[in-house]
C-alpha positions in Angstrom: 134.4 22.9 -0.3 133.6 20.1 2.1 132.2 16.7 0.9 128.7 17.7 2.4 129.0 20.9 0.5 129.9 19.1 -2.6 126.7 16.9 -2.4 124.6 20.0 -1.9 126.1 21.5 -5.0 125.4 18.6 -7.1 121.8 18.2 -6.1 121.1 22.0 -6.3 122.8 22.4 -9.7 121.9 19.4 -11.6 118.4 17.7 -12.3 118.4 14.3 -10.5 116.1 11.6 -12.0 115.8 9.4 -8.9 114.4 12.5 -7.0 112.6 14.5 -9.6 111.4 12.0 -12.2 110.9 12.9 -15.9 112.0 16.4 -15.6 115.6 15.0 -15.1 115.5 12.7 -18.0 117.2 13.2 -21.3 116.6 11.0 -24.4 120.0 11.9 -25.9 123.6 11.2 -25.1 125.2 14.1 -27.0 125.7 15.8 -23.6 127.7 12.8 -22.3 129.7 12.5 -25.5 130.9 16.1 -25.2 131.6 15.7 -21.5 133.8 12.6 -22.3 135.7 14.8 -24.8 136.1 17.5 -22.2 137.6 14.8 -19.8 139.9 13.2 -22.5 137.6 10.3 -23.4 138.2 8.3 -20.2 135.7 5.6 -21.4 138.4 4.4 -23.9 141.1 3.9 -21.3 139.8 0.7 -19.6 138.0 -2.6 -20.6 134.4 -2.9 -19.7 131.3 -5.0 -19.4 128.1 -3.3 -20.1 124.9 -4.5 -18.5 121.3 -3.6 -19.1 118.0 -4.9 -18.2 114.8 -4.0 -16.2 115.4 -6.1 -13.2 118.6 -7.9 -12.1 121.2 -5.7 -13.6 122.4 -4.4 -10.2 122.7 -7.8 -8.7 124.4 -9.1 -11.9 126.8 -6.1 -12.0 128.0 -6.7 -8.3 128.1 -10.5 -8.9 130.2 -10.2 -11.9 132.5 -7.5 -10.2 133.1 -9.7 -7.3 134.0 -12.7 -9.5 136.4 -10.5 -11.5 138.1 -9.2 -8.4 138.3 -12.7 -7.1 140.2 -13.6 -10.3 142.9 -11.0 -9.6 141.7 -8.2 -11.8 141.5 -4.6 -10.5 137.7 -4.1 -11.1 135.8 -0.8 -11.2 132.0 -0.9 -10.6 129.5 1.9 -11.8 125.9 1.4 -10.7 122.8 3.5 -10.0 120.9 4.7 -8.1 122.8 5.0 -4.7 121.0 4.0 -1.6 122.8 6.2 0.9 126.0 7.9 -0.6 126.6 9.0 -4.2 130.0 7.5 -4.2 128.3 4.0 -4.2 128.2 4.7 -7.8 132.1 4.8 -8.3 133.8 1.9 -6.7 137.0 0.1 -7.2 137.6 -3.3 -5.6 134.8 -2.7 -3.1 136.2 0.8 -2.1 134.1 3.8 -3.0 136.0 6.8 -4.5 137.4 9.1 -1.9 135.3 12.2 -0.9 138.3 14.3 -1.9 138.0 13.0 -5.4 134.4 14.2 -5.6 135.3 17.6 -4.2 138.4 18.1 -6.5 136.4 16.8 -9.7 133.6 19.5 -9.1 136.2 22.2 -8.1 138.4 21.5 -11.0 135.4 21.2 -13.5 132.7 23.5 -12.3 133.0 25.9 -15.3 132.7 23.2 -17.8 129.9 21.4 -15.8 127.9 24.7 -15.8 128.6 25.2 -19.5 127.3 21.6 -20.5 124.5 21.5 -18.1 124.6 17.7 -17.6 122.0 15.9 -15.6 123.2 14.4 -12.3 123.4 10.9 -13.9 125.5 12.3 -16.8 127.9 14.0 -14.5 128.2 10.9 -12.2 128.9 8.8 -15.4 131.7 11.2 -16.2 133.0 11.2 -12.7 133.1 7.5 -12.5 134.7 6.9 -16.0 137.4 9.6 -15.2 138.1 7.9 -11.9 138.4 4.6 -13.3 140.9 5.7 -16.1 142.8 7.8 -13.5 143.3 4.7 -11.3 144.3 2.5 -14.2 141.8 -0.3 -13.6 142.0 -3.6 -15.3 138.2 -3.7 -16.1 135.1 -1.9 -15.2 131.5 -3.5 -14.8 128.9 -0.7 -16.1 125.5 -0.9 -15.3 123.0 1.3 -17.3 120.6 3.6 -15.7 117.1 3.4 -17.2 117.4 2.2 -20.6 120.3 1.3 -22.9 120.3 3.0 -26.4 120.1 6.5 -25.1 121.7 5.7 -21.7 124.6 8.0 -20.7 126.8 5.0 -20.0 126.3 3.8 -23.8 129.6 5.6 -24.9 131.5 2.6 -23.9 132.9 -0.2 -26.2 132.7 -3.2 -24.1 134.3 -6.7 -24.4 130.9 -8.2 -23.7 127.3 -7.0 -23.2 124.8 -8.6 -20.7 121.1 -8.1 -20.7 118.9 -9.3 -17.8 115.2 -9.5 -17.4 112.7 -7.6 -19.4 109.6 -6.4 -17.9 107.5 -3.2 -17.6 109.0 -0.2 -16.1 109.5 3.4 -17.3 107.1 2.9 -20.0 106.8 6.7 -20.5 110.4 6.7 -21.8 111.0 3.1 -23.2 107.9 2.1 -24.7 104.6 0.4 -23.5 105.3 -3.1 -25.0 107.8 -5.6 -24.0 109.5 -5.6 -27.4 109.6 -1.9 -27.4 111.4 -1.8 -23.9 113.8 -4.7 -25.3 114.5 -2.7 -28.4 115.8 0.1 -26.2 117.6 -2.2 -24.0 119.1 -4.0 -27.0 120.7 -0.6 -27.9 123.8 -1.5 -25.8 124.7 -4.3 -28.4 127.9 -3.2 -30.3 129.0 -4.5 -33.7 131.1 -7.6 -33.1 130.9 -7.5 -29.5 129.1 -10.9 -27.8 125.9 -10.3 -26.0 124.7 -12.4 -23.3 120.8 -12.7 -22.4 120.1 -13.9 -18.9 116.5 -15.1 -19.2 114.9 -16.3 -22.4 111.6 -14.6 -22.7 109.4 -15.7 -25.7 108.1 -11.9 -26.1 111.5 -10.5 -26.5 113.9 -13.0 -27.7 113.7 -12.3 -31.3 114.4 -8.7 -30.7 117.7 -9.4 -29.4 118.5 -12.1 -31.9 117.7 -9.7 -34.7 119.8 -6.8 -33.3 122.8 -9.1 -32.8 122.5 -10.6 -36.2 122.3 -6.9 -37.6 125.6 -6.1 -35.8 127.4 -9.3 -36.3 127.4 -9.9 -32.7 127.5 -13.6 -31.2 124.7 -14.0 -28.8 124.4 -16.5 -26.0 121.1 -17.4 -24.2 122.4 -18.2 -20.8 119.6 -20.5 -19.8 120.2 -22.6 -22.6 123.6 -23.5 -21.2 123.3 -23.0 -17.4 120.7 -24.3 -14.9 120.3 -23.7 -11.1 118.8 -26.7 -9.3 118.1 -27.5 -5.8 117.8 -23.9 -4.6 117.0 -23.3 -1.0 116.7 -20.0 1.1 117.9 -20.3 4.7 119.5 -18.0 7.1 119.9 -15.3 4.8 121.6 -17.3 2.1 120.4 -18.9 -1.3 122.1 -22.3 -1.6 122.1 -23.7 -5.0 123.6 -26.2 -7.5 124.8 -24.9 -10.9 124.8 -27.1 -13.8 126.3 -26.6 -17.3 124.5 -28.4 -20.1 123.3 -30.9 -17.8 126.6 -31.6 -15.9 127.2 -30.4 -12.4 129.3 -27.2 -12.5 129.4 -26.0 -9.0 127.8 -27.6 -6.0 126.1 -26.0 -2.8 127.1 -22.4 -3.7 125.9 -19.9 -1.2 124.7 -16.5 -2.3 124.4 -14.0 0.2 121.5 -12.4 -2.0 118.7 -14.3 -0.7 116.1 -13.4 -3.4 115.1 -16.5 -5.4 115.2 -14.2 -8.4 119.1 -14.4 -8.3 118.8 -17.9 -9.7 118.0 -16.4 -13.1 120.7 -13.4 -12.5 123.4 -16.0 -11.9 122.9 -17.7 -15.1 123.7 -14.7 -17.0 126.7 -13.7 -14.9 128.1 -17.3 -15.5 127.7 -17.1 -19.2 129.3 -13.8 -19.3 132.4 -15.2 -17.4 132.5 -17.9 -20.0 132.5 -15.3 -22.9 135.3 -13.3 -21.1 137.5 -16.3 -20.7 137.1 -17.0 -24.3 138.8 -13.6 -25.2 142.1 -14.8 -23.6 142.2 -11.6 -21.4 140.9 -13.5 -18.5 141.5 -16.7 -16.6 138.6 -16.9 -14.3 138.4 -20.3 -12.5 135.5 -22.1 -11.0 137.0 -21.4 -7.5 136.9 -17.8 -8.5 133.2 -18.0 -9.5 132.5 -19.7 -6.2 134.4 -17.2 -4.1 133.1 -14.2 -6.1 129.5 -15.2 -5.2 130.0 -16.2 -1.7 132.2 -13.3 -0.7 130.0 -10.8 -2.7 129.1 -8.5 0.4 132.8 -8.4 1.5 134.0 -7.6 -2.1 131.3 -5.3 -3.3 128.5 -4.6 -0.9 125.1 -4.8 -2.2 122.2 -3.7 -0.1 118.5 -4.1 -0.4 118.1 -7.3 -2.3 116.0 -9.6 0.0 118.3 -8.4 2.8 117.6 -9.6 6.3 118.0 -6.9 8.8 117.1 -8.7 11.9 115.8 -12.0 13.3 113.6 -10.5 16.2 111.3 -9.5 14.8 112.3 -11.2 11.3 112.7 -8.0 9.1 113.6 -8.1 5.4 113.8 -5.4 2.9 113.9 -5.6 -0.9 114.1 -2.9 -3.7 111.7 -4.7 -6.0 109.5 -1.9 -7.2 107.9 -2.8 -10.7 105.3 -5.5 -11.3 107.8 -8.2 -12.3 110.2 -7.5 -9.5 107.3 -7.1 -7.0 105.9 -10.5 -8.1 109.1 -12.2 -7.2 109.0 -10.6 -3.9 105.6 -11.5 -3.1 106.0 -15.0 -4.2 109.1 -15.4 -1.9 107.1 -13.7 1.1 104.4 -16.4 0.7 107.1 -19.1 1.4 108.2 -17.6 4.6 106.6 -19.1 7.9 105.0 -16.3 9.7 101.9 -15.5 12.0 101.4 -12.1 10.6 103.0 -9.8 7.9 103.7 -6.2 8.7 104.5 -4.6 5.4 106.2 -1.1 5.2 105.2 0.3 1.9 106.3 3.7 0.1 106.1 4.1 -3.8 106.9 6.7 -6.3 104.3 8.7 -8.2 105.2 7.5 -11.7 104.2 3.7 -11.4 101.1 1.9 -12.1 100.2 1.8 -8.3 96.7 0.4 -8.9 98.0 -2.8 -10.6 100.8 -3.3 -8.0 98.3 -3.0 -5.1 96.2 -5.6 -6.6 99.2 -8.0 -6.5 99.9 -7.2 -2.8 99.0 -10.0 -0.3 95.5 -9.6 1.1 96.2 -10.8 4.5 99.0 -8.2 5.4 98.7 -5.2 7.4 100.2 -2.1 5.6 102.2 0.7 7.3 102.1 3.3 4.4 104.7 6.1 4.2 106.3 8.4 1.6 110.0 8.5 0.9 111.5 12.0 1.4 111.9 12.7 -2.3 109.7 14.7 -4.6 108.8 11.7 -6.6 107.3 10.0 -3.5 103.6 9.4 -3.8 101.9 11.2 -1.1 100.9 9.0 1.6 97.4 10.4 1.6 96.8 9.4 -2.0 98.4 5.9 -1.3 95.9 5.6 1.7 92.9 6.5 -0.3 93.8 3.7 -3.0 94.3 1.1 -0.1 91.0 2.1 1.3 89.3 1.7 -2.1 90.7 -1.7 -2.2 89.6 -2.9 1.2 93.1 -3.4 2.6 94.1 -2.9 6.2 96.6 0.0 6.7 97.8 2.8 8.9 99.5 5.8 7.3 102.7 7.6 8.7 104.4 10.8 7.9 107.9 9.1 7.1 109.6 5.9 6.5 111.0 6.0 10.0 107.7 6.4 11.7 106.1 3.6 9.6 109.1 1.2 10.2 109.0 2.0 14.1 105.3 1.3 14.3 105.6 -2.0 12.3 108.5 -3.2 14.5 106.7 -2.3 17.7 103.7 -4.2 16.7 105.7 -7.2 15.3 107.5 -7.5 18.7 104.2 -7.9 20.3 102.4 -10.0 17.8 105.3 -12.2 16.4 104.9 -10.7 13.1 107.4 -10.5 10.2 108.4 -7.1 8.9 109.0 -6.4 5.3 110.0 -3.1 3.8 109.7 -2.3 0.1 107.8 -0.7 -2.7 110.6 1.5 -4.0 114.3 1.8 -3.9 114.0 5.1 -2.1 111.9 3.6 0.7 114.4 1.0 1.3 117.3 3.6 1.1 115.6 5.9 3.7 115.1 2.7 5.9 118.9 1.7 5.8 119.8 5.3 6.7 117.5 5.1 9.7 118.8 1.7 10.7 122.4 3.0 10.5 121.6 5.9 12.3 120.3 3.7 15.2 
C-alpha cells in the first residue's frame, strides 16, 4: 500500500465529516473508547492539554504547542480539520507523522477498523494518540473537533483545559443558544482539572463557572488577568504589548498570525501557561513565551489565519466561516487600505448563509465558487442568493478559476484579493498556490 492508496482507503472506508457533513457525525464516544482499548489505551501514556471552543481553538493550540516546544518539551499536536494532508492532524515538534506510519497503522489495524466502523475523525484521533504514545512525547496539545462533551478527543485526562470563544456554529448538533453550545464545550472539564476561559462572555460565563464548581475544578478567566494593548497589524504581523494585572509582561511581541482576533486567543494561552507552571511539571519562561509566539510558523506551521499570500496584488486568506469569525474578518478588512476588494467566496451547505451574506461588505466584488467537497454549497444557489441581495458577483466552476479571475482583475485595478467563507475554500486555494 502506498500513502496515496492509504488516503484513498481512508476516505472510501470511513464517513468524513468535513466532506459529508452530518452523515459522518456521531453523538457518542463509545466507539472511540473501544478503539482506545484495542490500541492499549495510548491516551493514558502522555500528558495533555485539551482545548475546545467555537473560534480560536486551532490558533490557541498551535501557539501553546509552540511555546511548549520552546520550553524544551517534546510536544505533540492534534488538530482538525487538515488543509492539505491528513498528517497535519498528527504532529510532533512541527513534524507530521511519517507516511509509513499511516500505511503501517492501516495495514496492521485494518481488521479492527472494519469491525469497529469508526468515523474518519475517530480513526484519526486513535492514530494520533497511538503515535504520541509510541514516540514517548512529553506533552500533547489536543484540539477538539466540533464540540466537547461527545467529542472523540474527550477520552484524555488532561493537566489543564482551555475553552476559547463561544459563538454560533453547528447548531444542529450543539444547540441553538449560546448557553447550550457552551454546555457542550464545557463537557471537556474534568474533576479537579483546572480550566481556563479565554474570553469572558456574559451569555455563557455562568455555564463554565457552574460546571467547574460541580467538578471541583479551578477556573481562570484569562481576560481578568491578562490584557493586550497597543496592538497593530503591519507586514503580516500583529505587534502587541501584553500586560498581566496591569503590569507590562511582554513588550512588542510579534505574532505571525495577523488576525486581530489573536489578541483574545493569546490571553487564554498565557493563562494556560501560568496554570501549567503551577503544576511543577513545567518551567516555561517569558522568553519561551515570546519565542513560541514569534517562531510559531517555524515550530508548528499554521496556515489560513489572516495569511498574506502575496503583496502584488495584496492577497490574504482566512478560514473564518461562522458569523462570529466572519465578523472579525470583515472588521479587519475594513481597516486595510485598498482601492477595491475582490472577494473569493465559497461556503458549505449547512451554514446560515443568508445571515452571513448580510454581513459582507456591500462595496466588494465577489468571485463565487464551490470547494470540491460534497458539503460545498452549489455555486448556482450561492449566486441566486447574491443576486437577490443586490451584490455584484461573477460565478465560477472552481476555487482555482475564481481565484485566477480575481487575481487577474486585481493586477489591472489595484484591488486587494481576499479568499474565505470556509476552511475548505482556503484549503483548496492553498493547494492551487502550492501547485503553481
